[in-house]
N, C-alpha and C positions, 0 to 999 in steps of 0.2 A: 404549517406546523412550526411551533416555537421551541427553541432550545435555550437552555440556561448558560451553557459554556461553549457554544460554538455558533458560527454563522453558516447559514445554508443559502446557497444561490443556485437557481436552475434556469438555464437559458440555452436554447438551440440544441437540446439533447444532452448538454453537459451539466452535471451537478458539481458545484464547488463547495467542499466542506472545509471550513477554516476553524481550527481549534482556537478558542478565544479566551484564554486565561493568561494574557500577556504578562501580567504582574507576577505570575508564578512560572514563567517560561513554559506555559502550556503543559505543566506537569499533569499526569494522568490521575485526577481525583476520581472518586466513585461516580460523581455526577457527570464528569466528562466521559467516562467509560459508558455510562448509560446513554448519554446524548449521542456518542459515536455509533453505538449499536442502532439506535433509533434512526439516525440520519442516513446511514448506509441502507437500511431497509426502506426508508421513505424515498430515497433516490431511486431505488429499484421499482417501487410502487408507482412513482411518477413517470416511469418509462425512460429514465436516463439511459443513454447509450454509451456514456463514459463518465468517470468521476475523477475529480482532482481533489487531493487531500493536501492541505498546507496548514501553516500556523501563523498567528498574528504576532506582531511585535518582532523581537529579536531572536525568536526561537521557533523551530518547528515543533519540537517536543523534548523536554528535558528528562523524560522518563517518569517513573512512579512518583507520586506526591509523598515525599518523606515526612512532611509535617502532618499530613492526614494519617499516615501509617503510625506515627508516634501517638497521636490522639486515640486512634482505634486500639492500639496496643494497651494504652493506659485504661481505656474503658473495659476492654475484654480481659485485662490481666495477663495477656499473652502477646509476646512480641511478634509472633508469626500470624496474628489474626488477619492482617491485610493480605497475607499471601495465600489465604484460603478462598473464601467465596469471591472477594473482589478480583483476585487474580484469575479465577475461573471465568468470571464475566469478561475480563479483558481478553482472555484466550478465545472466548466465543466471538469477539469482534475480529480477531485474526482469522479465524475459520470463515467468517462471513466474507471478509475481503477476498480470500482465496477462492471461495465458492461462488461468488457472483459471476454470472456469465457475461460480464462486460469488463472492459479494461479500467483499471484504477491507476492513476498517475500520481505519484508523490512529488510535490514541489517543496523541496527541503530548504528552508531559510535558516541561517544562523545556527544556533545550538541544536544539535541532534544527539541525544545521549540515551543510554540504557534502552528501555522499552521503545523509546522514540526511534532509535536506529532500526529496531526490528519491525516496527510498524511500517517504516519506509520500505524495508526489504520485502515485506509481505505484499507490497503493491507490485503491479506488473511492470511498470516503467518508473524510473527515478530520475528526476531532474534536480539539480542542486544549484543554489546561488553560489557565486564565487566567494561569498563570505561564510559558507557553511562548513561545519566540521562534524565528524562522526566519532563517537566515543562509546564503546561497549563497556560502560562504566561500572557494571555490577560488582566486579571483583574488588573495586576500590572501596566498597563498603562491606566486603565480606559475603556478598551474595553470588550465587550462580545465576546464569541468564534465564530469561523468560521470553514469552511472546515469539517463540520460534527462532531465536537467534542462533542456536546450535544446529538448526535445520537449514535456515536460509543462507547464513554466512558462508559455511564451507562449500556450498553449491555454487556460489558466485565468485569466491576468491581462492578456493582451494583449502585443503585441511590445514596446511602449515601456517598460512597467513591468518586463517580464522583462529587457530590456536594462539598465535601471538596477540591478536587483537583482544580476544576474550580473556586471556590469562594476564595481560598487562593493564588493560583498560586505557591504553594510550590513545590519544586523539589522532584522527586521520583527516587531513584536509580534503576539501572537495576535489581538488585536482588529483591528489593521490588516489582517492576513491574511484575516480574515473579511470585512472591508469591501471588499477588492479581489477577492473571489471565489476566493482561493487555497485556502481551507478551507471546510468546511460550517458549523461552529459552534464557539463558545467556551463551555466549561462550567467550573464551579469545579474547581480542581485536585484537591481531595480526593475528588471524585466522578467524575473523568474516566473511569477504567476501568469503573466500574459503569455509567455512562451509555452508554459505547461497547458494553459487553456487552449491555445492554438493547436497544440499537438493533440489534445483530447478531442477537439472539434474535428480534426482530420480523421481520427479513429471513429468518432461518432457518425461521421458521414459514410463510413465504410460498411461492409457486410457484417454487421455485429453478431449475427448468428454464427457465421464462420469464425469470427474472432473469439467468440465464447467457446467454441469447440477447440480452437487452438489452445486457449487457456486451460481447458480441461485436460487436453492431451499433454501439455507441458507439466501440469500438476502430477500426472500419473507416470511420466516418463522415467523418473528416477527410481521407481520401485518396480516397474514392469520389465519383463524380459523382452527381447527383441520381438519374439513371436507375439507376445501379448500387446506390444505397442503397435505392431503392424495390423493386428486384428482391430485395435481401437481406431487406428487411422482409417481402416476400411469402413468401419461402422460410421465414423463421423463424416467421412467423405460422401457416403451414400445419403446420409441425412442432409448434408449441405447441398448435394446434387438435386434433392427434391424441392429445394427452396426457391422462392420467387427471386431472391437475389442472384442465384446462380443463373437463372433464365435471363435476368436483366444483364448480368455481366457478359454472357455469351452474345446476347443481342447487341450490346454496346460495342463489343469487340468487332463484330462483323459490320456494324453500321459506322464504325470509326468515330465514335463519340464517347464522352465521359459517361460512365454508368451512374444511374440514379438509384443507389441502394436504399432499401427501406428497413434493413435490419431484421429480415424475416428468413 
């Protein structure tokens, strides 16, 4: 499958999606939004067991494409035109990332701003290069956030820090982001994608059926009561217990060998 604004690679169960509008700092144009939607679906159809999302050039993603917003506003005669259907399409990609029953790892390089930050936060694991910075930049142009920023950010850094970041639009270094629990780890910029792929390969070799259920349970944990979450854990563990991977895991334990999980 060919894409206009991103690169797609698939090897050893890991799909790597690289946003490729380097000249625009990988700003989210309508075409990139369309390509991202298609790429995540294609990865799933190809049987990917993990996905890495990154950006080309000196940015992960600088947020929405303001130049395209301006053109669309002039065509439609309404400044908010880009914030209607195109933003709805972008939110569909966020829902897709969260709903995929496989782990998605963000490899954040360089500039990460606005919707780009929230795209990273929508992923299950976030690695950042030591050159990366995060800026919830919406307020700096008079906008409120999108792409789940007000949902994801307070859950990972707490309400007070989220309020400060969202209300000021100040930049946060990769190191600071790791310190406050916003991301998983900081790695050398020149080895970022390799390390993210290695981590993705580790997850892809695991019992991805169980990992998908973990993702489902984490998604529901913030809205469930304890009783509801215990019931969901019970349901998911029974489902995992019926799997070939569970049988293989138990057999490998008793035979004192590494398990060979098939993701079923």
